[in-house]
N, C-alpha and C positions, 0 to 999 in steps of 0.2 A: 566452513563449519556447517554441519547439517542443520536443516530447518528446525528439527525438534530440539536441538541444543540451543539454537538461537532463541526459540520460544521460551525455553526454560530460563535462560539468562534475562530475557525481557521481562518475564513475569516476576522473577526475583528482584529486578531493578525497581519495579513499580509496586510490589506488594507492601513496601514500607509506607506507601501513601494509601491509607484506608478509604478516604473519601473519594467517591467517583468523580466529583466535580474538580477536586484538586488534582486527581490523576489526569483528567482531561486537560487541565491547565498545564500540567507538566509535559504532556504530549505536544501541546501547541508550542510551548517554549522550545522543546527539542526540534520541532519542525522548522523553526526560524533559522536554524543553522544549516538547513539544506539549501543548496544553490538553486536559484530560480530557473524555471523552464524558459529557455530562450524564446523570444517572440516568434521567430521563424518556425518554431515547432508547435505553436498554438494554432493549429489548423484543424479543419474538419476531419482529416485523416487520423488525428490524435484525440478527437473529442470522444468522451465516454457518454454514451446515450443512457438514459434511465436516471440521470441525476437532475435534481431540481436546480442545483448550482451549475454554473458552466465549469466543466472539468475537462482537463487535457491530461493525457497520460502517454508518455513516449517511452518505448523500450528499445534497447539495443543489445546486441550480442557482441561481447568483447572477450577474446581469449577463452571462448567456450562457456562464458557465464553471462547471465542476464543482468542488465542494469536498467533501472527505471528512474524517470523524473516526472514530476507532475506540477500542475498549477490548478488553481480553482479561484473563483471569485469570492468564495466564503472562507474566512480564516480558519473556521472550525473544520470544514471539509478539507482544506489544504493540509492542515495539521494531521488529520487522520490518514489522508492519502500519502503524505510524506512517510508516515510510519509504515504503511503497506509497502511503499517503494523501498524503504530502508530494509525492512524485514526480508522481502523476497529478492532484494538486490544481491549481487555477487554470488549467485547460486546457479548451478547447472540447470538448463531448461528441463531435463528429464526429471529432476527432483521436484521442481515446481509443478510440473505437469501432473504429477500423481499426488500432490499434497492436498490434504483437506484441512490443513491448519488455518486458523483464523486468529491472528494476533489481537485484533480489536475485541473479539468475543472473549479471548483468554484474559484480557486486561479488564474486562467488565465494563467497558465504556459504551458498548453497543446498546445495552439495555436502556440507557438514559437518552438515547437519540430518538428523534421522531421517526415514524415508519418511512417517510420519504427519504430521509438521510440514510437510514439503514439500507433501503433498496438501492440508493445511489452508490453507496460504498460496496454493496454486493456486486453491482455492475462493474465497478472499478477492479475489484478482486477478480471477477470473471475475465476481465480484459487482460489482466496480468497472467492468469492461467492460460488463456487462449494464446497469447504471445508465446509463452513457454512451450505449449503443446505444438504449435506450428514449428518452432525452432528445433524441438526435440525430434519431431517427425522427419525433418529435413537433414538432421545430422546422424540419423541411425541408418 
């Protein structure tokens, strides 16, 4: 499914929750269903710089599509990262590489975060885009 369609479905799922704090709580609940990042992938190579929390983001290319997993020492950050991983996951690298979509902003949860959390999540999103750009460049 193209990212713009994924975003439309995601927004539709969450627009029934008008309160930003309740929306954030629903995102965190959803993230609990994501499988944890294995300990052997919690390395410096997967560390996302620019986050106040300790954050790991691991990407892999399977069958021509990107897949992402994450971990963070903060439950809120982990929940938001899990949403980014889920949103950009199972998508071709070329589509992610040119995307300017931000599901966290579209859901209105970014506005209620501290500037340091917003910067950290922007760093994680940038890491996802960089992973995809690198894979898109090598596959073309």
